[in-house]
Backbone of each chain as ProteinMPNN parsed JSONL, in Angstrom:
{"seq_chain_A": "GAGVSQSPSNKVTEKGKDVELRCDPISGHTALYWYRQSLGQGLEFLIYFQGNSAPDKSGLPSDRFSAERTGGSVSTLTIQRTQQEDSAVYLCASNGGRETQYFGPGTRLLVL", "coords_chain_A": {"N_chain_A": [[194.531, 80.421, 74.652], [190.843, 80.491, 73.115], [189.109, 78.099, 76.222], [187.55, 74.592, 76.071], [183.604, 74.814, 75.962], [181.016, 75.132, 77.083], [177.194, 74.716, 77.816], [173.661, 75.685, 79.219], [175.389, 76.305, 82.751], [173.828, 75.89, 84.386], [170.979, 73.408, 84.521], [167.735, 73.36, 85.163], [164.698, 71.307, 85.637], [161.556, 69.55, 85.332], [160.801, 66.47, 85.325], [160.048, 64.481, 82.954], [159.764, 66.51, 80.772], [162.025, 67.155, 77.95], [165.427, 67.539, 77.413], [168.435, 69.482, 75.73], [172.023, 69.633, 76.054], [174.882, 71.848, 74.851], [178.116, 72.003, 73.597], [180.959, 73.583, 73.212], [184.227, 72.84, 71.496], [187.338, 72.837, 71.374], [189.0, 74.723, 69.157], [189.362, 73.21, 65.97], [189.628, 70.868, 67.233], [189.941, 66.939, 66.851], [188.076, 65.309, 68.257], [185.792, 64.683, 70.69], [184.078, 64.428, 73.449], [181.524, 62.626, 75.388], [180.87, 62.506, 79.191], [179.042, 61.161, 81.965], [178.436, 62.428, 85.145], [178.01, 62.166, 88.598], [177.157, 62.513, 91.575], [178.832, 62.14, 93.531], [180.662, 60.671, 92.799], [182.66, 58.855, 89.901], [184.029, 59.481, 86.873], [181.532, 59.033, 84.15], [181.792, 56.923, 80.43], [180.225, 58.688, 78.31], [179.641, 58.981, 75.372], [181.762, 59.833, 72.13], [183.532, 61.457, 69.898], [185.079, 61.199, 66.469], [186.278, 62.59, 64.124], [184.854, 62.272, 61.101], [183.94, 59.9, 61.746], [181.927, 57.282, 62.199], [180.313, 57.684, 65.377], [181.477, 56.235, 68.39], [179.192, 55.231, 70.878], [179.196, 53.635, 73.042], [178.699, 53.889, 75.598], [176.344, 55.076, 76.12], [173.528, 55.497, 77.999], [170.701, 54.762, 78.182], [167.942, 54.716, 75.284], [166.878, 57.09, 75.237], [169.456, 59.165, 75.755], [170.921, 60.383, 72.697], [173.122, 61.962, 70.729], [174.746, 64.425, 68.894], [177.305, 66.282, 66.577], [177.697, 68.607, 65.16], [179.144, 69.702, 62.121], [181.779, 69.129, 62.356], [182.382, 70.16, 65.022], [180.558, 71.856, 66.802], [178.396, 69.8, 69.522], [176.209, 68.849, 70.365], [174.446, 67.189, 73.695], [171.162, 65.713, 74.03], [168.654, 65.059, 75.795], [166.304, 62.728, 75.944], [162.831, 62.798, 77.666], [163.702, 63.344, 80.132], [164.351, 61.695, 83.377], [164.835, 61.497, 87.148], [167.167, 59.99, 88.04], [168.666, 60.927, 86.373], [169.934, 63.257, 86.682], [173.04, 64.608, 86.952], [176.245, 66.695, 86.35], [176.936, 66.868, 83.51], [179.702, 66.686, 81.16], [181.811, 67.711, 78.942], [184.53, 67.208, 76.562], [187.623, 67.68, 74.885], [190.182, 66.38, 72.518], [193.046, 66.806, 70.141], [193.993, 64.924, 68.648], [196.768, 64.837, 70.116], [197.196, 62.922, 73.634], [195.936, 64.055, 75.516], [193.286, 65.144, 77.164], [191.008, 68.171, 76.765], [189.145, 69.285, 79.204], [185.926, 70.786, 79.564], [183.997, 72.754, 81.543], [181.145, 71.67, 82.434], [177.487, 70.902, 82.311], [175.667, 71.209, 85.113], [173.352, 69.409, 85.838], [169.483, 68.914, 87.328], [166.639, 67.33, 87.667], [163.54, 67.145, 88.128]], "CA_chain_A": [[193.542, 80.47, 74.039], [190.089, 79.441, 74.166], [188.828, 75.792, 76.192], [186.308, 74.396, 75.985], [182.907, 76.303, 76.998], [179.317, 74.682, 77.886], [175.693, 75.805, 78.153], [173.732, 76.406, 79.752], [176.079, 76.121, 82.78], [173.199, 74.854, 85.266], [169.424, 73.148, 84.028], [166.361, 72.669, 85.896], [164.398, 71.055, 84.559], [161.089, 68.737, 85.28], [160.716, 64.818, 85.118], [159.492, 63.843, 81.494], [160.736, 66.785, 79.422], [163.946, 67.246, 76.873], [167.111, 68.529, 77.699], [169.797, 70.079, 74.967], [173.252, 70.295, 76.466], [176.007, 72.294, 73.935], [179.882, 72.249, 74.285], [181.86, 74.433, 71.321], [185.087, 71.991, 71.446], [188.758, 73.78, 71.471], [188.581, 74.991, 67.74], [190.483, 72.391, 65.151], [190.252, 69.216, 67.587], [188.796, 67.005, 65.779], [187.993, 64.095, 68.804], [184.746, 64.904, 70.965], [183.56, 63.32, 73.971], [180.841, 63.137, 76.661], [181.178, 62.353, 80.582], [178.23, 62.113, 83.65], [179.185, 62.491, 87.063], [177.183, 61.705, 89.247], [177.508, 63.551, 92.75], [180.135, 61.675, 94.51], [180.985, 59.253, 92.095], [184.002, 59.206, 88.822], [183.15, 59.887, 85.398], [181.025, 58.033, 83.11], [181.726, 57.906, 79.839], [178.82, 58.133, 77.428], [179.782, 59.397, 73.703], [183.172, 59.532, 71.608], [183.066, 61.666, 67.83], [186.33, 61.636, 66.402], [185.885, 63.17, 63.531], [184.495, 61.987, 60.069], [183.691, 58.903, 61.725], [180.771, 56.826, 62.967], [180.621, 58.031, 66.584], [181.297, 54.949, 69.745], [178.363, 55.609, 71.577], [178.365, 52.439, 73.575], [178.319, 54.791, 77.184], [174.76, 56.279, 75.875], [172.466, 54.295, 78.952], [169.142, 54.741, 77.205], [167.751, 55.338, 74.221], [167.104, 58.586, 75.544], [170.225, 59.34, 75.251], [171.402, 60.468, 71.9], [174.765, 63.077, 70.634], [175.426, 64.681, 67.288], [178.151, 66.903, 66.278], [177.192, 68.81, 63.265], [180.431, 70.176, 61.022], [182.919, 68.725, 62.926], [182.43, 71.427, 65.625], [179.651, 72.078, 67.986], [178.069, 68.958, 69.61], [174.568, 68.655, 71.234], [173.379, 65.849, 73.768], [169.668, 65.272, 73.954], [168.221, 63.644, 77.082], [164.508, 62.299, 75.972], [162.056, 62.442, 78.517], [164.298, 63.031, 81.379], [164.121, 61.272, 84.542], [165.379, 61.716, 87.836], [168.503, 59.936, 87.891], [169.997, 61.892, 85.354], [170.668, 64.348, 87.391], [174.463, 65.013, 86.737], [177.342, 67.123, 86.116], [177.826, 66.056, 82.096], [181.151, 67.516, 80.697], [182.514, 67.415, 77.819], [186.048, 67.604, 76.304], [187.916, 67.44, 73.051], [191.28, 66.771, 71.985], [193.173, 67.631, 68.52], [194.822, 64.447, 67.874], [197.603, 64.192, 70.981], [196.32, 61.973, 74.055], [195.451, 64.438, 76.69], [191.744, 65.7, 77.037], [190.794, 69.334, 77.717], [187.668, 69.785, 79.423], [185.161, 71.564, 79.932], [183.229, 73.241, 82.686], [180.311, 70.954, 82.328], [176.73, 71.141, 83.013], [174.72, 70.73, 86.635], [171.297, 69.124, 85.247], [168.893, 68.747, 88.249], [166.131, 66.788, 87.092], [162.797, 67.382, 89.642]], "C_chain_A": [[192.026, 80.015, 74.65], [190.129, 77.668, 74.854], [187.859, 76.052, 75.802], [184.906, 74.811, 76.896], [181.684, 74.958, 77.174], [178.757, 75.528, 78.54], [174.15, 75.242, 77.954], [175.194, 75.85, 81.233], [175.042, 75.116, 84.314], [171.953, 74.779, 84.166], [169.268, 72.673, 84.899], [165.408, 72.642, 85.331], [163.228, 69.612, 84.818], [161.186, 66.709, 84.895], [159.645, 64.967, 83.495], [159.818, 64.968, 80.514], [162.194, 66.753, 79.143], [164.526, 68.136, 77.829], [167.986, 68.543, 76.269], [170.884, 70.262, 76.159], [174.186, 70.632, 75.221], [177.537, 71.948, 74.669], [180.306, 72.284, 72.633], [182.983, 73.216, 72.27], [186.326, 73.439, 71.002], [188.918, 73.864, 70.178], [189.881, 74.107, 66.559], [190.82, 70.864, 65.699], [188.739, 68.306, 67.05], [188.471, 65.746, 66.744], [186.985, 65.044, 70.061], [184.538, 63.938, 72.39], [182.705, 63.664, 75.454], [181.061, 62.334, 77.621], [180.243, 62.061, 81.53], [178.855, 61.774, 84.503], [177.859, 62.434, 87.441], [177.831, 62.065, 90.677], [178.786, 62.611, 93.398], [181.09, 60.381, 93.286], [181.978, 59.856, 90.735], [183.348, 59.374, 87.489], [182.67, 58.693, 84.408], [180.898, 58.06, 81.87], [180.172, 57.584, 79.055], [179.105, 58.085, 75.708], [181.616, 59.567, 73.673], [182.448, 59.814, 70.113], [184.43, 61.963, 67.894], [185.828, 61.521, 64.241], [184.782, 63.212, 62.324], [184.131, 60.794, 60.836], [182.798, 58.099, 62.252], [181.145, 56.832, 64.376], [180.828, 56.571, 67.552], [180.151, 55.724, 70.48], [177.516, 53.944, 72.505], [178.471, 52.77, 75.802], [177.546, 55.196, 77.284], [173.71, 55.175, 77.267], [171.242, 54.018, 78.271], [169.34, 55.071, 75.961], [167.128, 57.058, 74.297], [167.324, 58.989, 75.26], [170.895, 59.548, 73.829], [172.577, 62.209, 71.702], [174.246, 62.839, 69.049], [176.721, 66.01, 67.294], [178.472, 67.269, 65.091], [178.672, 70.271, 62.782], [181.233, 69.774, 62.123], [183.302, 69.3, 64.095], [181.169, 71.137, 66.727], [178.797, 70.678, 68.224], [177.066, 69.365, 70.743], [174.455, 67.38, 72.166], [172.158, 66.138, 73.836], [169.674, 64.184, 75.017], [166.718, 63.761, 76.437], [163.457, 62.206, 77.203], [163.041, 62.016, 79.683], [163.615, 62.61, 82.891], [164.951, 61.25, 85.675], [166.908, 61.988, 88.147], [169.49, 60.619, 86.816], [169.851, 62.882, 85.805], [172.329, 64.473, 87.459], [174.988, 65.836, 86.382], [177.692, 66.094, 84.752], [178.919, 67.411, 81.715], [181.801, 66.938, 79.668], [183.99, 67.943, 77.711], [186.427, 67.325, 75.084], [189.428, 67.209, 73.108], [191.651, 66.616, 70.503], [194.703, 66.297, 68.424], [196.718, 64.075, 69.364], [196.741, 63.504, 71.97], [196.219, 62.859, 75.265], [193.872, 65.608, 75.906], [191.474, 67.037, 77.894], [189.174, 69.802, 77.804], [186.972, 70.946, 80.208], [183.935, 72.313, 81.428], [182.09, 72.182, 83.569], [179.099, 71.388, 82.863], [176.333, 70.738, 83.8], [173.358, 70.122, 85.643], [171.443, 68.611, 86.485], [167.166, 68.769, 87.554], [164.51, 66.521, 88.697], [161.78, 66.653, 89.74]], "O_chain_A": [[191.754, 79.525, 75.746], [190.67, 76.63, 74.473], [187.296, 77.054, 75.36], [184.927, 75.066, 78.1], [182.047, 73.811, 77.438], [179.063, 76.451, 79.296], [173.621, 74.642, 77.018], [176.014, 75.035, 80.808], [175.397, 74.131, 84.961], [171.777, 75.588, 83.255], [169.958, 71.877, 85.536], [165.005, 73.538, 84.59], [163.755, 68.526, 84.576], [161.846, 66.136, 84.028], [158.62, 65.629, 83.334], [160.16, 64.589, 79.394], [163.175, 66.449, 79.822], [164.224, 69.022, 78.628], [168.161, 67.439, 75.751], [170.617, 70.978, 77.124], [174.325, 69.677, 74.456], [177.884, 71.733, 75.83], [180.167, 71.642, 71.592], [182.703, 72.796, 73.392], [186.139, 74.556, 70.52], [189.031, 72.707, 69.775], [191.06, 74.45, 66.459], [191.59, 70.012, 65.257], [187.536, 68.526, 66.906], [188.569, 64.749, 66.029], [187.463, 66.139, 70.358], [184.856, 62.75, 72.336], [182.975, 64.504, 76.312], [181.496, 61.245, 77.245], [180.465, 62.881, 82.421], [179.731, 60.915, 84.605], [176.84, 62.609, 86.772], [179.036, 61.871, 90.832], [179.8, 63.29, 93.556], [181.971, 59.525, 93.364], [182.071, 61.065, 90.526], [182.136, 59.367, 87.277], [183.309, 57.71, 84.031], [180.103, 58.915, 81.48], [179.357, 56.669, 79.17], [178.742, 57.156, 74.986], [182.442, 59.492, 74.582], [181.595, 59.227, 69.446], [185.013, 62.613, 68.762], [185.304, 60.684, 63.507], [183.87, 64.033, 62.418], [183.644, 60.272, 59.833], [182.976, 58.333, 63.447], [182.11, 56.163, 64.744], [180.029, 55.712, 67.18], [180.311, 56.936, 70.627], [176.4, 53.437, 72.617], [178.339, 52.055, 76.796], [177.366, 55.859, 78.305], [173.366, 54.03, 76.972], [170.96, 52.894, 77.854], [170.361, 55.539, 75.458], [167.057, 57.906, 73.408], [166.704, 59.69, 74.46], [171.685, 58.614, 73.689], [172.641, 63.195, 72.436], [173.75, 61.942, 68.368], [176.829, 66.605, 68.366], [179.157, 66.73, 64.222], [178.856, 71.416, 63.194], [181.101, 70.61, 63.017], [184.471, 69.113, 64.43], [181.081, 70.083, 67.357], [178.385, 70.225, 67.156], [177.233, 70.061, 71.744], [174.355, 66.344, 71.51], [172.075, 67.342, 73.592], [170.24, 63.102, 75.172], [166.083, 64.815, 76.461], [163.47, 61.064, 77.664], [163.224, 60.879, 80.118], [162.607, 63.11, 83.39], [166.09, 60.935, 85.331], [167.605, 62.98, 88.357], [170.706, 60.704, 86.646], [169.491, 63.692, 84.95], [172.65, 64.319, 88.638], [174.17, 66.349, 85.619], [178.346, 65.051, 84.743], [178.872, 68.62, 81.942], [182.259, 65.796, 79.608], [184.541, 68.776, 78.431], [185.694, 66.785, 74.255], [189.991, 67.986, 73.879], [190.783, 66.342, 69.673], [195.896, 66.537, 68.233], [197.499, 63.132, 69.246], [195.582, 63.317, 71.598], [196.496, 62.207, 76.272], [193.609, 66.298, 74.921], [191.593, 67.168, 79.112], [188.378, 70.338, 77.033], [187.337, 71.704, 81.107], [183.093, 71.594, 81.966], [182.074, 71.932, 84.775], [179.184, 72.18, 83.801], [176.386, 69.512, 83.699], [172.641, 70.742, 84.858], [172.448, 68.104, 86.984], [166.583, 69.753, 87.099], [164.575, 65.944, 89.783], [161.1, 66.678, 90.766]]}, "seq_chain_B": "DAKTTQPPSMDCAEGRAANLPCNHSTISGNEYVYWYRQIHSQGPQYIIHGLKNNETNEMASLIITEDRKSSTLILPHATLRDTAVYYCIVRAGGNQFYFGTGTSLTVIP", "coords_chain_B": {"N_chain_B": [[190.318, 48.526, 78.539], [193.004, 48.528, 81.306], [192.039, 48.334, 83.924], [192.637, 50.578, 87.802], [193.618, 50.967, 90.479], [192.867, 53.192, 93.547], [194.344, 54.491, 96.528], [191.346, 55.672, 98.478], [191.259, 58.53, 99.762], [193.756, 60.759, 100.891], [196.031, 62.89, 103.305], [197.76, 65.332, 103.073], [200.522, 67.234, 104.265], [200.863, 71.022, 104.207], [203.121, 72.392, 101.643], [204.618, 70.149, 101.648], [206.274, 67.247, 100.138], [203.478, 65.241, 97.884], [202.499, 61.97, 97.526], [200.957, 59.909, 95.497], [199.67, 56.591, 95.658], [199.104, 54.206, 93.256], [197.513, 50.969, 91.496], [198.025, 49.032, 89.07], [198.039, 46.049, 87.932], [197.0, 44.953, 85.603], [198.015, 45.995, 83.659], [199.05, 46.001, 80.382], [201.055, 45.998, 77.765], [201.498, 47.898, 75.906], [200.044, 50.103, 77.057], [199.19, 53.233, 78.12], [200.177, 55.372, 81.092], [197.858, 57.178, 82.736], [197.442, 60.44, 84.63], [195.355, 62.814, 85.835], [193.398, 65.271, 87.374], [190.849, 66.952, 89.674], [189.336, 68.983, 90.678], [186.944, 70.962, 92.795], [183.908, 70.99, 92.151], [184.848, 71.432, 89.252], [185.977, 71.212, 85.523], [187.625, 67.675, 85.445], [191.095, 68.074, 85.623], [194.518, 67.716, 83.026], [196.821, 65.927, 84.219], [199.297, 64.341, 83.76], [201.832, 61.244, 81.898], [202.746, 58.454, 81.095], [204.351, 55.904, 80.184], [206.815, 53.592, 80.06], [209.367, 55.103, 80.949], [210.075, 57.022, 83.256], [208.237, 60.695, 84.464], [208.529, 63.938, 84.674], [207.271, 66.843, 84.751], [206.017, 70.661, 84.913], [204.055, 70.59, 86.892], [204.423, 68.264, 88.054], [205.707, 64.666, 89.271], [206.056, 61.766, 87.644], [206.508, 58.488, 88.402], [206.785, 55.425, 87.203], [206.853, 51.968, 88.296], [208.919, 49.169, 87.433], [208.168, 46.726, 86.619], [205.439, 47.738, 85.878], [203.62, 47.304, 87.194], [202.267, 49.426, 88.294], [202.351, 52.883, 90.151], [203.307, 56.013, 90.674], [202.226, 59.269, 91.553], [203.928, 62.401, 92.318], [203.572, 64.919, 93.967], [205.467, 67.922, 93.828], [205.783, 69.832, 95.933], [203.204, 70.112, 98.151], [200.255, 72.595, 97.913], [197.714, 74.656, 99.266], [195.696, 74.313, 96.748], [195.798, 72.311, 95.618], [194.842, 70.875, 96.784], [191.846, 68.57, 95.611], [190.434, 65.69, 93.975], [192.211, 63.096, 92.852], [192.805, 61.157, 89.819], [194.482, 57.94, 88.36], [194.458, 56.524, 85.154], [194.788, 53.813, 83.255], [195.611, 52.984, 79.922], [195.426, 52.167, 76.3], [194.944, 54.159, 74.341], [192.583, 54.943, 71.386], [188.959, 54.772, 72.162], [188.081, 55.74, 75.175], [188.369, 56.845, 78.456], [188.758, 55.143, 81.39], [187.501, 56.277, 84.622], [187.915, 56.084, 86.713], [187.213, 56.075, 90.438], [188.996, 57.355, 92.262], [191.667, 59.553, 93.873], [191.132, 61.588, 96.828], [192.559, 64.173, 97.533], [193.378, 66.175, 100.025], [195.15, 69.146, 101.391], [196.757, 70.549, 103.477], [196.555, 72.607, 106.05]], "CA_chain_B": [[191.789, 48.697, 79.511], [193.346, 47.92, 82.263], [191.571, 49.43, 85.453], [193.111, 50.97, 88.639], [193.179, 50.562, 92.058], [193.413, 53.619, 94.177], [193.185, 54.951, 97.887], [189.977, 56.81, 98.323], [191.54, 59.775, 100.59], [194.883, 60.559, 101.205], [195.932, 63.934, 103.66], [199.043, 65.688, 102.928], [200.809, 69.024, 105.189], [201.438, 72.11, 102.466], [204.866, 72.35, 101.333], [205.457, 68.22, 101.904], [206.032, 66.318, 99.23], [202.218, 64.128, 98.212], [202.491, 61.039, 96.904], [199.165, 59.341, 95.477], [200.266, 55.669, 94.506], [198.272, 53.535, 91.306], [197.829, 50.485, 91.251], [197.551, 48.822, 87.639], [198.875, 44.897, 87.955], [197.049, 44.772, 84.655], [197.951, 46.738, 82.492], [199.055, 45.428, 79.058], [202.4, 46.577, 77.378], [200.668, 49.019, 74.735], [198.73, 50.743, 77.765], [200.187, 54.301, 79.735], [199.394, 55.307, 82.769], [197.784, 59.186, 82.831], [196.537, 61.026, 86.063], [193.751, 63.919, 85.669], [192.858, 65.646, 88.402], [189.453, 67.323, 89.468], [189.099, 70.1, 91.52], [185.82, 70.656, 93.139], [183.179, 71.817, 91.183], [185.365, 71.62, 87.884], [186.171, 69.446, 84.995], [189.055, 67.582, 85.207], [192.462, 68.49, 84.22], [195.214, 66.998, 82.868], [198.353, 66.416, 84.713], [200.896, 64.137, 83.466], [201.12, 60.379, 81.19], [203.689, 57.872, 81.468], [204.744, 54.104, 79.352], [207.31, 52.677, 81.38], [210.495, 55.538, 82.239], [209.455, 58.353, 84.587], [208.382, 61.583, 83.538], [208.548, 65.116, 85.128], [206.747, 67.851, 83.866], [206.172, 71.275, 85.876], [202.703, 70.156, 88.083], [204.023, 66.772, 89.055], [206.127, 63.536, 88.937], [205.034, 60.069, 87.766], [207.217, 57.268, 88.844], [206.436, 54.107, 87.381], [207.922, 50.627, 88.636], [209.43, 48.293, 86.361], [206.678, 46.046, 85.482], [204.888, 48.701, 84.822], [202.32, 47.087, 87.75], [201.907, 50.243, 89.234], [202.931, 54.467, 89.78], [203.271, 56.825, 91.678], [202.234, 60.791, 90.903], [204.175, 63.006, 93.5], [203.527, 66.425, 93.677], [206.754, 67.722, 95.214], [205.548, 70.866, 97.337], [201.533, 70.171, 97.646], [199.712, 73.186, 98.549], [195.952, 73.971, 99.112], [195.195, 74.8, 95.708], [196.446, 71.035, 95.057], [193.329, 70.128, 97.878], [191.335, 67.422, 94.329], [190.173, 64.159, 93.805], [192.829, 62.963, 91.844], [192.114, 60.04, 87.931], [195.038, 57.27, 88.022], [193.614, 56.055, 84.26], [195.424, 53.103, 81.926], [194.798, 53.249, 78.315], [196.172, 52.097, 75.292], [193.871, 54.442, 72.719], [191.374, 54.621, 71.483], [188.242, 55.851, 72.69], [187.464, 55.472, 76.421], [189.634, 57.181, 79.367], [188.084, 54.895, 81.825], [188.388, 57.269, 85.538], [187.473, 55.526, 88.509], [186.695, 57.26, 92.02], [190.338, 58.556, 92.21], [191.76, 59.77, 95.4], [190.598, 62.942, 97.078], [193.472, 64.435, 98.135], [193.081, 67.205, 100.882], [196.283, 69.135, 101.882], [196.558, 70.845, 105.77], [197.41, 73.817, 106.098]], "C_chain_B": [[191.45, 47.605, 80.73], [192.548, 49.45, 83.155], [192.512, 49.519, 86.511], [192.736, 50.816, 90.035], [194.26, 52.233, 93.002], [193.22, 54.692, 95.529], [192.092, 55.656, 97.811], [190.369, 58.177, 98.855], [192.914, 59.486, 101.087], [195.331, 62.551, 102.029], [197.504, 64.329, 103.209], [199.504, 67.596, 103.409], [201.312, 69.819, 103.895], [202.504, 72.486, 102.226], [206.046, 71.339, 101.427], [204.788, 67.765, 100.964], [204.645, 65.234, 99.035], [202.72, 63.413, 97.191], [201.433, 60.016, 96.533], [200.13, 58.119, 94.796], [198.651, 54.737, 93.742], [198.328, 52.324, 91.485], [197.116, 49.712, 90.159], [198.187, 47.228, 86.684], [197.884, 44.761, 86.357], [196.922, 44.841, 83.453], [198.705, 46.178, 81.235], [200.328, 46.66, 78.099], [201.807, 48.062, 76.626], [200.55, 50.726, 76.362], [199.565, 51.884, 78.592], [199.335, 54.583, 80.055], [199.204, 56.809, 82.365], [197.284, 59.266, 84.37], [196.107, 62.793, 85.232], [193.477, 63.643, 87.122], [191.426, 66.685, 88.448], [189.236, 68.332, 90.561], [187.501, 70.8, 92.06], [185.072, 71.649, 91.95], [183.482, 72.038, 89.688], [185.635, 70.826, 86.994], [187.404, 69.069, 85.458], [189.944, 68.22, 84.452], [193.65, 67.474, 83.924], [196.707, 67.06, 83.704], [199.65, 65.875, 83.617], [200.948, 62.604, 83.05], [203.07, 60.254, 81.417], [203.919, 56.185, 80.822], [205.964, 53.465, 80.514], [209.117, 54.015, 81.251], [209.122, 56.967, 83.287], [209.726, 59.246, 84.462], [208.2, 62.934, 84.294], [208.062, 66.319, 84.629], [206.394, 69.426, 85.54], [205.086, 71.288, 86.906], [203.495, 69.304, 88.506], [205.012, 65.781, 88.5], [205.402, 62.202, 88.696], [206.147, 59.322, 86.834], [206.038, 56.052, 88.776], [207.574, 52.693, 87.483], [208.115, 50.301, 87.4], [208.984, 47.207, 85.672], [206.121, 46.245, 85.631], [203.35, 48.293, 85.651], [201.673, 48.317, 88.869], [203.184, 51.701, 89.436], [202.914, 54.668, 91.147], [203.142, 58.049, 90.922], [202.966, 61.809, 92.638], [203.833, 64.915, 93.218], [204.378, 66.555, 94.49], [206.439, 68.822, 96.669], [203.801, 71.485, 97.374], [201.089, 71.861, 98.063], [198.443, 73.186, 98.437], [195.279, 73.748, 98.228], [195.569, 73.417, 94.646], [194.985, 70.025, 95.693], [192.512, 69.301, 95.355], [190.823, 66.221, 94.365], [191.705, 64.58, 92.718], [193.043, 61.098, 90.901], [193.762, 59.593, 88.637], [194.448, 56.204, 86.433], [194.953, 55.159, 83.428], [194.978, 53.422, 80.199], [195.191, 52.965, 76.465], [195.693, 53.733, 74.026], [193.087, 54.107, 72.41], [190.234, 55.131, 72.23], [187.774, 55.994, 73.941], [188.805, 56.162, 77.511], [188.6, 56.431, 80.777], [188.535, 56.001, 83.529], [188.398, 56.908, 86.917], [186.672, 56.506, 90.039], [187.915, 58.13, 92.27], [190.603, 58.495, 93.743], [191.828, 60.704, 95.486], [191.474, 63.063, 97.874], [193.159, 65.744, 99.175], [194.801, 67.144, 101.849], [195.48, 70.443, 102.38], [197.324, 71.719, 105.218], [198.482, 73.857, 107.116]], "O_chain_B": [[190.652, 46.724, 81.05], [192.509, 50.679, 83.089], [193.381, 48.65, 86.445], [191.63, 50.567, 90.514], [195.472, 52.426, 93.108], [192.292, 55.494, 95.639], [191.991, 56.366, 96.81], [189.732, 59.094, 98.335], [193.285, 58.414, 101.565], [194.945, 63.489, 101.331], [198.325, 63.426, 103.047], [199.032, 68.676, 103.054], [201.931, 69.411, 102.913], [202.83, 73.277, 103.111], [207.277, 71.341, 101.378], [203.582, 67.706, 100.722], [204.57, 64.36, 99.898], [203.254, 63.877, 96.183], [201.075, 59.256, 97.433], [200.964, 58.265, 93.903], [197.444, 54.896, 93.926], [199.505, 52.1, 91.768], [195.887, 49.635, 90.148], [198.577, 47.124, 85.521], [198.651, 44.007, 85.758], [196.28, 44.296, 82.555], [199.241, 45.316, 81.931], [200.245, 47.88, 77.958], [201.871, 49.173, 77.152], [200.938, 51.894, 76.378], [200.383, 51.63, 79.476], [198.152, 54.398, 79.77], [200.057, 57.52, 81.833], [196.855, 58.353, 85.075], [196.593, 63.508, 84.355], [193.365, 62.628, 87.809], [190.975, 67.145, 87.4], [188.716, 67.76, 91.519], [186.967, 71.215, 91.031], [185.455, 72.57, 91.228], [182.709, 72.633, 88.938], [185.629, 69.636, 87.309], [188.23, 69.894, 85.847], [189.902, 68.716, 83.326], [193.709, 66.442, 84.592], [197.479, 68.017, 83.769], [200.506, 66.494, 82.985], [200.079, 62.063, 83.733], [204.016, 61.006, 81.655], [203.307, 55.339, 81.473], [205.747, 52.981, 81.624], [210.109, 53.381, 81.611], [208.007, 57.362, 83.628], [210.916, 59.517, 84.305], [207.039, 62.793, 84.679], [208.869, 66.811, 83.84], [206.515, 69.214, 86.747], [205.252, 72.068, 87.844], [203.477, 69.379, 89.734], [205.267, 65.906, 87.303], [204.471, 61.702, 89.327], [206.53, 59.333, 85.664], [205.086, 55.736, 89.489], [208.667, 52.503, 86.95], [207.668, 50.887, 86.415], [209.257, 46.812, 84.539], [205.343, 45.303, 85.776], [202.25, 48.644, 85.223], [200.931, 48.194, 89.843], [204.364, 51.699, 89.086], [202.689, 54.047, 92.186], [203.711, 58.155, 89.835], [202.454, 61.766, 93.757], [203.969, 65.718, 92.295], [204.498, 65.916, 95.536], [206.715, 68.696, 97.861], [203.284, 72.527, 96.971], [202.01, 72.342, 98.723], [197.812, 72.309, 97.847], [194.254, 73.089, 98.404], [195.619, 73.403, 93.416], [194.406, 69.017, 95.288], [192.866, 69.714, 94.251], [191.089, 65.795, 95.489], [192.107, 65.599, 92.158], [193.391, 60.078, 91.497], [194.362, 60.439, 89.3], [194.016, 55.088, 86.721], [195.957, 55.759, 83.045], [194.066, 54.056, 79.668], [195.104, 53.859, 75.624], [196.339, 54.044, 73.025], [192.561, 53.078, 72.834], [190.521, 56.02, 73.031], [186.684, 56.561, 73.859], [189.999, 55.949, 77.297], [187.697, 57.156, 81.195], [189.68, 56.438, 83.638], [188.843, 57.435, 87.937], [185.793, 57.343, 90.246], [187.883, 59.347, 92.447], [190.077, 57.775, 94.592], [192.437, 61.308, 94.603], [191.516, 62.362, 98.885], [192.3, 66.406, 98.592], [195.404, 66.267, 102.466], [194.447, 71.047, 102.09], [198.242, 71.756, 104.399], [199.219, 74.839, 107.197]]}, "name": "protein", "num_of_chains": 2, "seq": "GAGVSQSPSNKVTEKGKDVELRCDPISGHTALYWYRQSLGQGLEFLIYFQGNSAPDKSGLPSDRFSAERTGGSVSTLTIQRTQQEDSAVYLCASNGGRETQYFGPGTRLLVLDAKTTQPPSMDCAEGRAANLPCNHSTISGNEYVYWYRQIHSQGPQYIIHGLKNNETNEMASLIITEDRKSSTLILPHATLRDTAVYYCIVRAGGNQFYFGTGTSLTVIP"}
């Protein structure tokens, strides 16, 4: 079946611009996660959505970062006024109540 | 969630067993041990998880010590496609998986 998809696969932007990253989870999965992975580093948790509950935003690094999940399915991660240190791979994962997370291929963001 | 300690890198000869260690000395009784791997330029992939008992699936085996303070992931016959970063994670459930920096495994022809 279809896995987690993310778009765009690559994004190059100028410092100060806003960007939106999209995640389409596996159909029926109630939980959705966003992570960030800088070059050569491990995964950094950003935000977690579970059903209709309030999201866990504890990993968002600043108020320039926000995320939405509309209709319990597609999620958008928005970064406002991008900075060069925001350059990273942004990974989305979903799970359907079991313990394993299924990851998308990521969006590679480069802020010039 | 408890944190884990893994060696930064390991090599393994193709066809041989790869044994990847993980220390989790502060693990709590309700925390599971998970293993994921990340092949270059891809998202992480689930491998296996367990609580107390040893586990085996089509990808690997997980050996957890009796005191649960450490575990070993075993790839029985490593192939070149197993070259990846392997992450050991302990988690009680809830929201976060703390991935750390993992072990970079290189399978050598």
